[in-house]
N, C-alpha and C positions, 0 to 999 in steps of 0.2 A: 503493499500499500504506499509506503514511504517513497519508493522509487517511481511509482505511478504519479503521486502528487508532485514530485520534483520534476517529472517530465511535463506535467500539465503546467506547472509554474513556468518552466523554460518556454513552452509554446506561448503562454500568456504574455510573458515578457517580450517575446518577438512581436506579437501582435501589438502590444503597446508602442513598441519602437516604430512599427509601420504606421500606426495611427498618428503618432506624434509627428512624424515626417511627412505625412500625406498632405499635399497642398489642396486636395479636394475636399478635406473634412468639411462637413456642413454644407456641401454642394452635391455630394454623390452618395445617395443613401444606400444603394444596393450592398456594397461591402461593408459599410460601417455598421449596419444594423446586424449583420452576422457577427461582426467583431464584438459589438457590445454585449450580446447575449452570451457569448463564450467567455468574454472577460468577467461578466457577473458570475457565471457559474464557477470559473476558476477562482475568483475572489472569495466566494463562499466556501468552496471545498478546501482551498489552501489557506484560508484566513488571512487573505492579503488585502488590506484596506486600499492600497495603490490601484489594484485591479478594479475594485468596486467604484473607486473614485473616477477612474477613466471611463468605465462603462457609463456611468451616469452622466459624465461630461459629454460623452458622445450623444446620448439621447438629448441633452439640452441644446446641442447644436442645431437641432431640427425644429426648435420651438417656432421659428418664423416661417417655415415652410409647411407646417401642419394646417391643411385647409379647413374651413369651417365645416365642410361636409365629410370630414374624416380622412381625407387622402393626404398622402406625403408625396411631395415632388420627387421623382426618380433622380433627375439631374438638373442642376441649375434652375430651379424653380419652374421646371416644365410641369405639364399636367400630370396628375396620378395615372397610374395604370394598374388594373386590378391583380395582374400577375405579381407585381412588386408590393402591392399592398398586403398580399398574402404573406410574403416574407417578412415585411415590416411588422405586421401584427403577431406573427409567431415569435419573432425576436423579442418584441416588447413584452409578450406574455412569458417567455423564457426568463427575461430579465426580472420581471415581477416575481415569478415563482422562486427565483434564486435569491432575491434581495428582500422581497416584501416591502420595497420601497413604495410609498404611496404615490410618488411622482409617476412611477410605471403604471400604476393602476389608473391614474388620471389620464394618462396617454391611452390606455385601453378604452376608457369611457369616450374619449374624444375620437378615437378610430372607429368606434361602433356604428356611426351612421353610414359608413362608406358603402358597405356591400349591398345594402338595400337601395342605395342610389344607383348602382350600376346594373343590378339584375332586375329585369322587368318581371311583372307577375307571371308572364308566360314561361319564365326561365331563360329567356334570351339574354345573353350578355353582348351588349352592342359595341363595346370598345369606342364609343363615341367620344370618350375623353382623350383618345390618343389619335392624333392627326396623321401620323405616318404609317399606320397599320403594320407596324414592325413585326407583331407576333402572329396574328391570324385574324380571320373574320369571326371565327368561332372558337372561343378558348373558355370552357366552363370554369367557374369558381370552384376551388377546392372546397368541398363541404366541411372539412375539419376546421378551417379558419373561422367562418361565422359560427360554427358549432362551439369552438373554443370560447369565442366572445359570449355566446349565448349562455354558456355554463358559468364563466367567470363573472358576468354582469347580470345574470338572471334576466337576459334580454330576449323577449319574445320575437322581436323583428329579426334578429340574427338567427333565432331558431328556425323561423319560416324560411330565410334565405338558405340555411343549411339543408333543410328538407328539400327545397327546390333544386339545389345544386346537386345533392345526392341522386335525385332522379335523373338529372341531366348526365351526370357521370355513369349512371347505370345504362342509360340509352347508348 
């Protein structure tokens, strides 16, 4: 166990080094949200406050790009895209589970409206928020993500989204 924790700490130290040198911090959500959940887990397991502090700081960098409807800009304040919102939501949920930091729970509450805004009652996901159609015309929402929000927040709207998304995936 000690060797495993030492390896985890070494990986987290490298992650901190990458994050502290990255000029895109606060502008490029994709990797940074993965890093913050990993640092939170490493900080909790290794009992390292420096990892926890860096994880929280990474989350605070996105305060100004969290849209009122729950989305986070993927890059340089672009529009949100639901594939990336899934990653952001899971990362923030992992951060909260590892730290129990109320700031993380507040983020989850603020992210909650997003999936209901992009999935129509029919189950269609329009990708209308993304102008370049980078991913696909039809890319269903992962039901685990709104399901996670529904459980953590006791949110009926996200439960409905998860149920519709599960049917879409089954089809």
